[in-house]
N, C-alpha and C positions, 0 to 999 in steps of 0.2 A: 605585518602581514598576519591577520587572524587565522587561527587553526580550527579546523572542523574534523571531528572523528565520527564516521557513520558506519554502523552495523547494518547488514543487508546490502552492501554495496553493489553487488551483482544483480539485484532485483530491479524492477521497474522504477520503483521510488528512489532508491539509491542512486542509479544512473542520472535520473533528472535532477536530484538534489546536488549531485557532484558537480554536474554541468552548470548549474545555477550558481553555487558557491564559487566555483572557479571563476566565472564571469564577474563575481564581485571581489576578486582579488583573494580569496582564501587559499590557503594551503591545505589540502584535502587528503585525509587518511581514511582508508577503508579497511575494516576488519574482514579477514579472510579465513575460514575454517579448512584446516588440513593442508598438506604439503601438496604443491603443484595442482592446486584448485583449477579444473579445466575451464571454468567460467572466466578465470582471470586473464586467459590468453586474449580472449575477445575484449575484455575490459582494458588491457594494456594498449591494444592497437586503437581503440576509440577514445579512451580517456588516459593517456600517457601522464597526465598531471597527478593521477590518483596514487598515492603512496600505500601499497598494501601492507598491512600489519597482522600477524598471526594472532588468532584469539578464537574463543568458542563461548557462547552464551551458556554452556552447560558447565563451565569451569572457571570459577571465580578468579583464581590466582593468574589465569592467561588474560582476562580482562584488565586486571590491575596492571600487569606488565604492559599491555598494549597501550594503556592511558599514560602510564610513566614514560613510554618510549615517545608517544606522539604529542603529549603535553597540550591538549586541545583546550581551546576556550569554550567550544560548544560541541556537545555530543548529541547525536541524533540515532535513537534506538529504532531502526526499522526492520530488523531481523525477526523473522518469526517463521513458524509452520503455518503459512498463511492461506492454504488451500483448504477451504471449509469441508468439501466432501472427504479429504485425507484425514481430517481430525477426527472423524467418526471412526475410522479404521485403525488410527494411531493416537488414540486419546492421551496416553501417558506421555508420549513424546511431546504431543503439543502443549501439555501442561507444563513440562519441564522446560521447554524453550520459549514458548510464547507467553507463558505466565511466569514461572519462577526465574527464567532468564532475565526478566525486568528486575527483579530483587537483585540479582547479582550485579547487573549494571549499576543500579543505584548505590549498591555497597562500594562498588569500584570507584564510583565518582565520588562518594564520601571519603573514601580513603586517600585518593590522590588529588582531588581538588575540592574537598568540602569546606575548607577555611573561607571565611570572608574575604581574605586578602588574595586568595587564589582560587576564586569560585569558578567551577565549570558549570555552564548551564546546560541543561538536560531537557531533550525532547523525547516524549514517548508517543509512539504510533499507536493510539486507541483506535477503535473501529465502531461503526454503525451497527456491527453484528452485536454488540453488546445490548443493544435495545431489543433485539430478537422479536418477541410477541408483544409488539409496542403498546404501551399504556396510554400514549399521548401522540396526536399527529397534528403537526409536524413535530419532529423530536428536537429539543433543545438540550443545553447543558444540564437542566433540572430533571429531565425526563428519567423515571426509574428503569433501572436495567432488568430485562427477563432474557438472558441469552438462550439460543435454542440449539447449540451445537458445543463440543467441547472448545472449539477455537474461540467461540463467543465468551465461554466461561473463562477461559484463559486470559482473554483481553480484559474482562472485568477485573480479575486479580491484577494484572499489570497495571491498569488504571488506577484501582484503589491504593496500590502499595505506593505508586508515584504520589498521589495525593498525601498519603501517610508520611512518606519522608520529607516532603515539603513541609508539612505542618510539624513533624517531629524534630527534624534536624535543620530546618531553615534552608534546605536546597533550592536552588532556582530550577525547579523542576515543572513542566509543563506537559499536558497531554492535548494532542489533537485528535478529536473524536471525528475522524475522515469518514465520509460516506464513499460509496464506490467511485473510484476514480482509475480511469482506463487510458489506453493509447497503444501506438504501435509496439511499445517495448513490454507490453503485457505478456504473460507466458501463455502458451497455447492451451494449457488446462484450464484457463479461466473462461467463462463462458462467453464473454464479449468477444475474445480473440479467437476462441474456437468457432465462433459464428462467422466472423469477418474473413478468417483464413479459409474456413470451408466454402464460403459463398465465392471467393476468390477462385478456389480450386474447381468448383462447379462449373463457373463461367469458363474456365480454361479446358474443361473436359478432363480433368484429372481425377475427379471425384463424382460420385452419383447423389449423394444425399448427406444430411446432417442427421444425427442421431441425438435427441434432446430429451430433458426431462420435463419439469413443469414449466410451461410457458406463461402461466398467469401471474407469477411472483413480479412484483414492482420495486424498482430500485431508483434511487437517486444517482444518476451517473454524471461524473464530471471528467475533466481531463488531468492527468497526473501531473503535466507540467505546470498547471496552474496552482495545484495543490501544494506542491513543495514550497512555493512562494510563501504559502501561509504558515508553514512549519518554521520557516527562517523568521518570519515576522514575529511569531511568538516569543522567541528568544531575544528579540531586540527591545521588549517592553521593559518598563521599569519594575513591574512586579509580575511574578510568574502565576498563570492561571491557566484554565482548561477552556478549549473552544471547539464548537461545532463547525466543521468545514463541509459545506454542501451547496448544491445548486438551488435548492428548493422546488425542483421539478422531479417528477416520477415518471417512469416509463415501464411498461411491461416487458418481459423478455420477447414475448410476441411483437411489440413494438419494434425491439431490436432487430429481430430476425427480418420482419417486412421492410424496414429502413435499409438494412444491409443488402438484401436482394434488389431493391429498387436502384441502389447504386450502381449495379452492374447491368441494369435494364430488364430484370426479370420481375414482372408484376404479380404473377401468381406464384407464390413461393411454396404453397402447401404440397406440391407433388414432390418436393425436395427435402421435406422435413418428417421425419419419423420420430415418434416419442416411445421411450422405452422406460418402463418403471425402475429399472436398475439405477437410472439417473436422479431418481427422486431422493430427497433428503428424508431421514428418519422423523425428524422434526423441522418443518419448513418456516421460514421467515417470509411472511406474505406481502408485507409493505414496509418499505422504509423511504422517508422523505425528511430532510434535515431543514432546520431553521438557523441559518448562519448569521442572523441579526447581530449577534455579539461580535462576530469576527468583522463584519462590515464597519461596525460602529469604532470597536478599539483598535483593530489592526488595520483598517482601511483596505481590506482585502475583498475582492469580488472575483467570481470566475469569469473568464474571458471566452473561453471555447463552449459553445452550446452543444446540446446533444446531436443534431444533425450534423454539425461540423465534425465532431468527434467521430462519428460512424463513418463518415465520408473519408476522413483521414485515415482511418484504420483499414478500410477496404482497399483504398488506393495503394497503400503501403503493402498490403498482402498480395495484391495483384502484381505489383512490381516485383515482390519477392519470389513469388511462384513462377512468374514469367521467366526470371533470371535463372531459376533452377532448371526450367525446361531447356533453356539455351545451353546449359552446361552438359545436358545429357548427350 
């Protein structure tokens, strides 16, 4: 039975990946920070097959111990301070966890399983936010980076140090440059889930409006359940490499809002949406659209869930969630 070790196990991607790997017969270990982590209660109920292991991306010895305990064949580093808006307010923390945390993970992999006879395969969750103020459209693996947030800057360091350790120490280390990927498991602080949940609450009469920032930014949105399959496929290749994972289609935040309201039968969404400058980023990323040709060709990966289906899935989930809450009152 192969073994996989996942950081960020309680997040959207961690949950999807744990589910996917379990279905493939893996023994799954998830790194958990702190004692009695409240998120693990829900994890144990939904994913009883995940073995929690204590560890912290800010503490190298704890990561080494976690890998020694779990003895994984594959390590997926998904943990990060991943909310871009928060990274502007907590830039140093973001750099330490999202950036330097990758260096600690790589060192731990090298210490515990860096030999050719006991080689751990490593996946780093890179991000389309690294492209920032894009210099090429669509963006490929060769597009230069120009990050526009502390989160994007930290992700660039994590990406580059992964390439460096691959070239310097011969580690089987891959980076997936994933464009925005969403789903019902997305946190409520992220714009897609903020919109779909608010629309559900407006439809049910619980909420009056959504307060938004920039509606013009365009993103390449896919389904998280599709994207974790690409992560796994990268670690099954003969040689490590980096891959853009994207749908190749872009939609504005206004498109997202309009489609979400249409799902609940509200055609004129504007009376329900108010813009507030406090939700604007200090430096905006205007357009992201990825070219996943390399992943299509070498990994045999293609997205299965399109944008309309994704938004429909999320709105239906949030309608059911908020209806259930009303019934419990």
